[in-house]
C-alpha angles and dihedrals in degrees: 000000000000128000110303115210124211093247092054090054096063109111093003117136122180097192131248120309112252088230086086098232136102114257123222132193131224113240094213095076089049097044096118095049091045092050091053096045116359099176096040094048090052090052091051095050089047089053091058090059104265112142102191146017138215111223129210115225113264090209098061103022108073089197086069100042090114086075095051093098092061122085116230090258094053090048090051091052089053093050094044092048088065089053097256133119127220118204101151135043136181116241132178119254086248089066095046103044132070122342094350091072102085093051091049091049090053092048091048093052093051090052091050096245127164096184131044105203122203106212097198142353095246095226129121130265089248091062118140124223087256090057089053091048090055091047092051090049089055092045091053090052091049088049091057091056094044090048093050088055091056097257136103129243112217130187122216115207121207096192142000099232164078104100127233118194087350094305124107113248090238091065090047091054091047088059095043099046113081100237099229094039098051115028122185141249110197121218107212091204084076082089085080087078093065094254128136099246092187088057089054093050086053098044092053100034112162096032098085128089098167149012132220097220125207137113129253129231106202095194097051091032092221141116113263133180118291110277095024095087145049103281117120098226100185090051095044096045092046090053092045087061087072086073126064094249108189120245086251094041102099100089124175113213114189120178106176136118090266103035094165089057088047091054090049092048093046094046090049091053093049089049092063097036115109115201 
């Protein structure tokens, strides 16, 4: 597939993926296009066939500060006017720990969210295992508040390592998080660390509500569109079915120089994939 321009996308529909689930896109990879023309970009992505989007918080993500003047309800209206739904959003740890949690819950409800997703722990690379234990304790406490409000706290991993006492950090966290209080969003680029990501999806089946979907080129060591890398998609998606992936939980995240083309290529691949 050659380069696809934005103008060529208007009115284009690639059909419904045979995996029988709506596909969403992550707003981070499209941040430049969204900041230039938010409504128009949403319409273009909807025209490809995507049904939903995962937002990034305008409060903690400077790249989305152009949306800070909007209430959650107003932002929801803009998204739904383009024919998309938004049930999950990335927030910083500062928005989902401690005293900030009630305000984030309120914003999330206005936006129509189901999942409040913590995009990172907000602690340094030199963190000790005790630091991570303290973080997990705080996340569990936040998860109780979020659950009491009728929503779900979700943690997004960027990697599986590093290792502490010979055990990958991810495995430590899965023991430290209370399963129903902190559910998981799995980042498929975790494959970059040399781990079998399908084995992880199988090992912790039942703990996942969403996936960040892209492929991986091990030679270039970069994210590429779905189908252009080394991930075994039938095996992965079959294994993911062991968890109760939300109906908005298949989220394509493309971070390339031409992210719109990447979304097209990824959707085209999923449209032909039989699982």
